[in-house]
C-alpha positions in Angstrom: 4.7 -2.0 -6.4 2.2 0.0 -4.5 3.1 3.9 -4.0 3.8 4.9 -0.7 2.7 8.7 -1.4 1.1 9.2 1.7 4.0 8.5 4.2 6.4 10.4 2.8 5.6 13.6 4.4 5.7 15.7 1.0 3.5 18.5 1.4 0.1 17.9 -0.1 -0.7 19.8 -3.6 -4.5 21.0 -3.7 -6.6 18.7 -5.6 -9.1 21.8 -6.3 -8.1 24.8 -7.7 -9.3 28.7 -6.9 -12.3 29.5 -7.2 -14.2 26.7 -5.5 -17.2 27.4 -3.5 -17.3 28.1 0.1 -19.6 25.2 0.9 -17.7 22.4 -0.7 -14.0 23.9 -0.3 -11.4 21.3 1.1 -9.4 23.4 3.7 -5.6 23.6 3.5 -4.1 20.3 4.9 -1.0 19.9 6.9 1.7 17.0 5.4 0.9 13.8 6.2 2.7 11.8 9.3 3.7 13.7 12.4 2.5 16.9 11.3 -1.0 16.0 11.0 -1.3 15.2 14.5 -0.7 18.9 15.5 -4.6 19.5 14.6 -6.4 20.6 17.8 -9.2 18.0 17.4 -9.4 15.0 14.6 -11.2 15.2 11.5 -13.6 12.3 12.0 -13.6 10.7 15.9 -15.8 8.1 17.0 -16.0 8.2 21.1 -17.4 5.4 23.6 -20.0 4.2 20.3 -22.1 1.2 21.3 -24.7 0.2 18.5 -27.2 -2.4 18.2 -28.7 -4.7 15.3 -32.2 -5.2 17.1 -31.0 -7.2 20.1 -27.5 -7.9 19.2 -24.7 -5.8 20.1 -22.5 -4.9 17.0 -19.9 -2.2 18.9 -18.5 -2.0 22.3 -17.2 1.2 23.4 -15.9 2.0 19.7 -13.1 4.6 19.7 -11.5 5.5 16.4 -9.6 8.6 15.4 -8.9 10.0 11.6 -6.9 13.2 11.8 -6.2 16.0 8.8 -3.9 14.2 6.1 -4.2 10.6 7.2 -5.2 7.5 5.6 -6.6 5.4 8.3 -7.3 1.5 7.8 -10.0 -0.3 9.7 -9.0 -4.3 9.5 -10.9 -7.1 11.0 -12.5 -10.6 10.0 -16.1 -11.3 8.6 -18.9 -10.2 11.1 -16.0 -8.1 12.8 -18.2 -4.9 12.5 -16.1 -3.0 9.9 -18.8 -2.3 7.5 -21.2 -1.3 10.3 -18.5 1.3 11.4 -19.0 2.9 7.9 -22.5 2.9 8.2 -22.4 4.9 11.5 -20.4 7.4 10.3 -22.3 7.9 7.3 -25.5 8.0 9.2 -27.0 4.9 8.0 -27.3 3.5 11.4 -27.8 5.4 14.7 -25.6 4.4 17.6 -27.2 3.6 21.1 -24.6 5.7 23.1 -21.7 7.5 22.3 -20.4 10.3 20.1 -19.4 10.6 16.2 -17.8 14.3 15.7 -16.6 15.5 12.1 -14.5 18.4 12.1 -15.1 18.6 16.1 -19.0 19.2 15.3 -21.7 16.1 16.3 -23.2 14.5 13.2 -25.6 12.6 15.3 -29.1 13.2 13.9 -27.9 14.3 10.5 -29.1 12.3 7.6 -26.5 11.0 5.2 -27.2 13.7 2.7 -26.4 16.3 5.2 -23.3 14.2 6.6 -22.1 14.6 2.9 -22.5 18.2 2.5 -20.4 18.6 5.7 -17.6 17.3 3.6 -17.4 13.5 3.9 -17.6 11.6 0.7 -18.6 7.8 0.3 -17.1 4.9 -1.7 -19.4 2.1 -0.8 -18.9 -1.4 -1.3 -19.7 -3.0 -4.5 -19.3 0.5 -5.7 -23.5 1.3 -6.4 -23.1 3.4 -9.5 -26.1 3.8 -11.7 -25.5 1.3 -14.5 -27.8 2.7 -17.3 -26.6 6.3 -16.9 -22.8 7.2 -18.6 -19.7 7.7 -16.6 -20.3 11.6 -17.0 -23.4 11.1 -15.9 -22.5 9.2 -12.6 -19.7 11.7 -11.9 -21.8 14.5 -12.0 -24.2 12.9 -9.3 -21.3 13.4 -6.9 -22.2 17.2 -7.2 -25.7 16.9 -6.8 -25.6 19.6 -3.6 -23.4 21.9 -5.7 -24.8 24.8 -7.4 -21.4 26.0 -8.7 -21.4 25.3 -12.4 -18.3 26.5 -13.6 -16.2 25.3 -10.7 -18.2 21.5 -11.4 -17.1 21.6 -15.0 -13.3 22.5 -13.7 -13.7 19.5 -11.3 -14.8 17.2 -13.7 -11.7 17.7 -16.1 -9.4 17.6 -13.1 -11.2 13.8 -12.3 -10.4 13.1 -15.9 -6.8 13.8 -15.4 -6.3 12.3 -12.3 -8.3 9.1 -13.7 -7.3 8.6 -17.2 -9.1 5.3 -17.5 -12.4 7.0 -16.7 -11.6 9.6 -19.0 -11.2 6.9 -21.8 -14.9 5.9 -20.7 -16.6 8.7 -20.1 -19.5 8.2 -22.7 -19.9 4.3 -22.1 -22.8 3.2 -19.7 -21.2 2.6 -16.4 -22.5 -1.1 -16.1 -20.5 -2.0 -19.0 -17.4 -1.1 -17.2 -14.9 -3.7 -15.5 -14.6 -3.7 -11.9 -11.5 -1.9 -11.5 -12.7 0.8 -13.9 -16.2 1.2 -11.9 -14.3 1.5 -8.7 -12.3 4.3 -10.2 -15.5 6.2 -11.2 -17.1 5.6 -7.9 -13.7 7.2 -6.4 -14.2 10.2 -8.8 -17.7 10.5 -7.9 -16.9 10.9 -4.4 -14.3 13.5 -5.2 -16.9 15.5 -7.3 -18.2 16.8 -4.0 -15.0 18.0 -2.8 -15.0 16.1 0.6 -12.3 16.7 3.6 -12.6 12.9 4.0 -13.3 9.9 1.9 -15.1 6.7 3.5 -14.0 3.8 1.5 -15.8 0.2 2.0 -13.8 -2.6 0.6 -12.0 -0.5 -2.2 -10.1 -3.3 -3.6 -12.5 -6.2 -3.1 -13.2 -8.3 -6.3 -10.5 -6.5 -8.3 -8.0 -7.9 -10.5 -4.4 -7.6 -9.2 -3.7 -5.1 -11.9 -6.5 -2.7 -10.5 -5.8 -3.5 -6.7 -2.2 -2.0 -7.4 -3.9 1.1 -9.6 -6.5 1.7 -6.7 -4.4 1.7 -4.0 -2.0 4.0 -5.8 -4.7 6.4 -6.4 -5.8 6.3 -2.8 -2.3 7.8 -2.0 -2.4 10.0 -4.2 -5.7 11.7 -3.4 -4.3 11.7 0.4 -1.2 13.3 -0.8 -3.4 16.1 -2.5 -5.2 16.9 0.9 -8.0 14.5 1.2 -8.2 12.5 4.5 -9.2 8.9 4.0 -11.0 6.3 6.3 -10.9 2.9 4.7 -12.3 -0.6 5.5 -10.0 -3.2 3.6 -10.0 -6.5 3.3 -6.1 -6.8 2.1 -4.2 -6.1 5.8 -0.9 -6.0 4.2 -1.8 -3.3 1.0 -4.0 -1.5 3.3 -1.1 -1.0 6.0 1.5 -0.3 3.2 -0.3 3.0 2.3 -1.7 3.8 5.8 -0.5 6.2 8.4 -2.6 4.5 11.2 -4.6 1.1 11.7 -7.1 -0.5 13.9 -8.1 -4.0 14.3 -11.7 -4.6 14.9 -13.0 -7.9 16.6 -16.7 -8.7 17.2 -17.3 -5.0 17.8 -14.1 -4.1 20.0 -10.9 -2.7 18.7 -8.4 -4.9 19.9 -5.2 -3.4 18.4 -4.2 0.2 16.8 -1.3 2.0 16.0 1.1 3.5 13.6 0.5 1.5 10.2 4.4 0.5 9.8 4.1 -0.9 13.5 1.1 -3.2 12.8 2.6 -4.6 9.6 5.8 -5.9 11.9 3.3 -6.9 14.4 3.3 -10.8 14.8 -0.1 -10.6 16.1 -1.3 -9.1 12.6 1.1 -11.2 10.9 -0.5 -14.6 12.1 -4.0 -13.3 11.7 -4.4 -11.4 8.1 -1.0 -12.1 6.5 -0.5 -15.9 7.0 2.4 -15.4 9.3 4.9 -14.8 6.6 4.1 -11.6 5.2 2.0 -13.2 2.5 -1.4 -11.1 2.0 -4.4 -13.0 3.0 -8.1 -11.9 2.8 -9.7 -10.3 5.9 -13.0 -9.3 4.5 
């Protein structure tokens, strides 16, 4: 059964202890749920974003918000523009018009490393680990922009506590791990940068059912400890079970949005992504 920690309203416990360095410290985050909406501005906001691949328009006046303390799921079919949305957030694709704001400040014109240093972590599709490097080396790559060696070492220990399976594989080459194990390494690597927000692109794609459950439970646990999550996910049912809010993207346009619980009960979602009877169906 998937944990629904993120919706319980429990106050988050800090993922990082005291002594964190200023540039990479995660701020205090309000409890998930309605309280999170009291923030002056969203943590992440896309406003009227229009983007193109050559002559082809990929997004049409895209509006998306992620509030502090939230898990937000972006759903949609193939070629709907989900992964392209992630590229815009991470600075890999520049929109033709519109705004992208992180913590109230525009990120347009910043490089991907600069955006990551602002406090956005990335768990890309297919994980993109360094296969010949050990798990430990891959995790430390997530802290490449940090100079606080002692805090990095402490965070590494915290990651091994949060991801015990990763701890068991710490000396193995990353390329020898299973898909589920690699996904956990990718998540832990992103957390090593002490982000306020993690962007996850298809975190359960290609995983066995056992690891799908484990990964989604870990996402809920990470969120409960104060990290916001913006997630593109192929499994609408499971994604909405752990999310606070959801958006449905269709050919570059938001056609439906609302609280995750309401979307789960929406017949349009059931028909399009859950087979009309609540059974999960892929929407990659």
